[in-house]
C-alpha positions as CSV (number, residue, x, y, z in Angstrom):
1,M,149.7,-172.9,-162.4
2,A,146.8,-172.6,-160.2
3,E,146.7,-169.1,-160.6
4,L,146.7,-168.9,-164.6
5,V,143.7,-171.1,-164.4
6,M,142.0,-168.8,-162.2
7,K,142.7,-166.4,-164.4
8,K,140.9,-167.5,-167.9
9,E,138.1,-168.5,-165.3
10,A,137.7,-165.1,-163.9
11,K,137.7,-163.9,-167.9
12,K,135.7,-166.5,-169.0
13,A,133.2,-165.7,-166.2
14,V,133.4,-162.0,-167.3
15,H,132.4,-162.4,-171.2
16,T,129.9,-164.7,-171.0
17,R,128.5,-161.9,-168.5
18,T,129.0,-159.2,-170.9
19,R,127.8,-161.2,-173.6
20,R,124.2,-161.7,-172.5
21,R,121.1,-159.5,-173.1
22,F,118.5,-158.5,-170.6
23,V,115.1,-156.9,-171.5
24,I,114.3,-154.5,-169.0
25,K,110.7,-154.2,-167.6
26,P,109.5,-150.3,-168.1
27,P,109.3,-148.9,-164.5
28,T,106.1,-149.0,-162.3
29,D,107.1,-146.3,-159.9
30,E,105.6,-143.3,-161.2
31,Q,108.4,-141.0,-160.4
32,E,111.1,-143.5,-162.3
33,Q,108.2,-143.3,-165.1
34,N,108.7,-139.3,-165.2
35,E,112.3,-139.8,-165.1
36,L,111.9,-142.4,-168.4
37,V,109.4,-139.4,-169.5
38,N,112.4,-137.0,-169.9
39,E,114.6,-138.7,-171.4
40,L,112.1,-139.4,-174.2
41,I,111.1,-135.6,-174.6
42,W,114.7,-135.0,-175.0
43,W,115.4,-138.2,-177.4
44,V,112.5,-136.7,-179.3
45,Q,114.3,-133.5,-180.2
46,K,117.3,-134.8,-181.5
47,K,117.2,-134.3,-185.3
48,D,117.6,-138.4,-186.3
49,S,114.8,-139.7,-184.4
50,Y,112.6,-140.9,-186.9
51,A,110.7,-143.7,-185.1
52,L,109.6,-143.8,-181.6
53,E,110.0,-147.9,-181.1
54,D,113.8,-146.4,-181.3
55,F,113.7,-144.9,-178.0
56,P,112.4,-148.6,-175.8
57,I,114.6,-150.8,-177.8
58,S,117.8,-148.3,-177.0
59,K,116.7,-148.6,-173.5
60,S,116.3,-152.8,-173.7
61,M,112.7,-152.7,-173.1
62,A,109.6,-153.8,-175.5
63,P,107.8,-151.4,-177.2
64,S,104.7,-152.9,-176.3
65,R,105.7,-152.3,-172.7
66,F,106.4,-149.6,-172.6
67,Y,103.8,-147.7,-174.0
68,R,101.4,-149.7,-171.6
69,C,102.8,-147.2,-169.1
70,A,100.5,-144.7,-170.6
71,E,97.7,-146.3,-169.3
72,D,98.5,-145.3,-165.7
73,N,100.3,-142.4,-165.4
74,E,98.6,-138.9,-167.6
75,Y,101.9,-137.0,-168.0
76,F,103.5,-140.1,-169.4
77,A,100.7,-140.3,-171.7
78,E,101.1,-136.6,-172.5
79,A,104.6,-136.7,-173.5
80,L,104.2,-139.8,-175.7
81,D,101.7,-138.2,-177.9
82,F,103.8,-134.9,-177.9
83,A,106.7,-137.5,-179.2
84,R,104.3,-139.1,-182.0
85,Y,103.3,-135.3,-182.7
86,T,107.2,-134.6,-182.9
87,I,108.5,-137.3,-185.7
88,G,104.9,-136.8,-187.7
89,S,105.9,-133.1,-188.0
90,R,109.7,-134.2,-188.9
91,L,108.1,-136.8,-191.7
92,Q,106.4,-134.1,-192.9
93,K,109.2,-131.6,-193.1
94,G,111.9,-134.1,-194.7
95,L,108.6,-134.7,-197.2
96,R,108.6,-130.8,-197.9
97,N,111.8,-130.5,-198.4
98,K,112.5,-133.9,-200.5
99,E,114.6,-135.4,-197.8
100,L,112.4,-138.4,-197.3
101,D,110.8,-140.6,-199.7
102,K,106.9,-139.7,-200.1
103,D,106.0,-143.2,-200.2
104,F,107.8,-143.8,-196.6
105,V,105.9,-140.8,-194.9
106,L,102.4,-141.1,-196.4
107,R,102.6,-145.1,-194.7
108,L,104.3,-143.5,-191.5
109,L,102.4,-140.3,-191.1
110,P,99.0,-142.5,-189.6
111,L,100.9,-143.6,-186.8
112,Y,102.4,-140.4,-185.5
113,N,99.5,-137.9,-186.6
114,R,95.8,-139.2,-185.4
115,E,94.6,-136.2,-187.2
116,Y,95.8,-137.6,-190.7
117,R,94.7,-141.3,-189.5
118,S,91.2,-140.2,-188.6
119,L,90.8,-138.3,-192.2
120,M,92.5,-141.4,-194.2
121,L,89.9,-144.1,-191.8
122,D,87.5,-141.7,-192.9
123,K,87.5,-141.9,-196.7
124,I,88.3,-145.2,-196.4
125,K,84.8,-145.6,-194.4
126,Q,83.2,-143.4,-197.6
127,S,85.0,-145.6,-200.3
128,K,83.3,-149.0,-198.8
129,D,79.9,-147.2,-198.7
130,E,80.1,-145.8,-202.2
131,P,83.2,-147.3,-204.2
132,Q,83.3,-144.5,-207.0
133,S,84.2,-141.8,-204.6
134,F,87.8,-142.4,-203.4
135,K,89.7,-145.7,-204.9
136,I,92.8,-146.4,-202.3
137,T,95.7,-148.6,-204.1
138,M,97.9,-150.4,-202.9
139,D,101.5,-150.8,-204.7
140,C,101.8,-154.5,-206.3
141,Y,105.1,-156.0,-205.5
142,D,104.6,-159.6,-207.5
143,S,105.9,-160.5,-210.8
144,E,102.4,-160.6,-212.5
145,C,101.4,-157.2,-211.0
146,Q,104.8,-155.2,-211.9
147,E,104.5,-156.8,-215.5
148,K,100.4,-155.8,-215.7
149,R,101.8,-151.8,-214.1
150,G,104.9,-152.1,-217.1
151,Q,102.5,-152.8,-220.0
152,N,100.6,-149.8,-218.6
153,M,103.4,-147.5,-218.9
154,R,104.1,-148.2,-222.6
155,V,100.1,-147.5,-223.7
156,C,100.4,-144.4,-221.6
157,N,103.6,-143.5,-223.3
158,E,102.3,-144.5,-226.5
159,M,99.0,-142.5,-226.3
160,K,101.3,-139.3,-225.4
161,N,103.3,-139.6,-228.7
162,L,100.2,-139.9,-230.8
163,P,99.9,-136.8,-233.2
164,S,97.2,-134.9,-232.2
């Protein structure tokens, strides 16, 4: 009987240990960081890597702490740049091959391509200086905006059908 109770307690202890999830701190040692970078480079070259945040999450690390490693380690910073541009390139190829949604890619591209981000920031600054030169539109998701958009589409379609 005592043996049965001990087995149940052991099983319960194993179950609670496997159920817990811990957030792991990124390594502070440069050599360990470089090993992590090598894993990152291997990971980013896989075809299904579209979000850089997925790598630290898969390692049970907070992405914000993971990115902070680049402040002290130059190799780490270069690898993060490489990973960003690799994912940005993959997004652009997916857009060109019509495998990915245009809106999805255009919203993510500034995160992964610094040149595109600076171009967009320049256009935003220009639009503030000269309101008529560049207009940035954001999708509206409330019902009133959707209704107005529907009315505008109907008017456009009616104008196309008018005799010349």
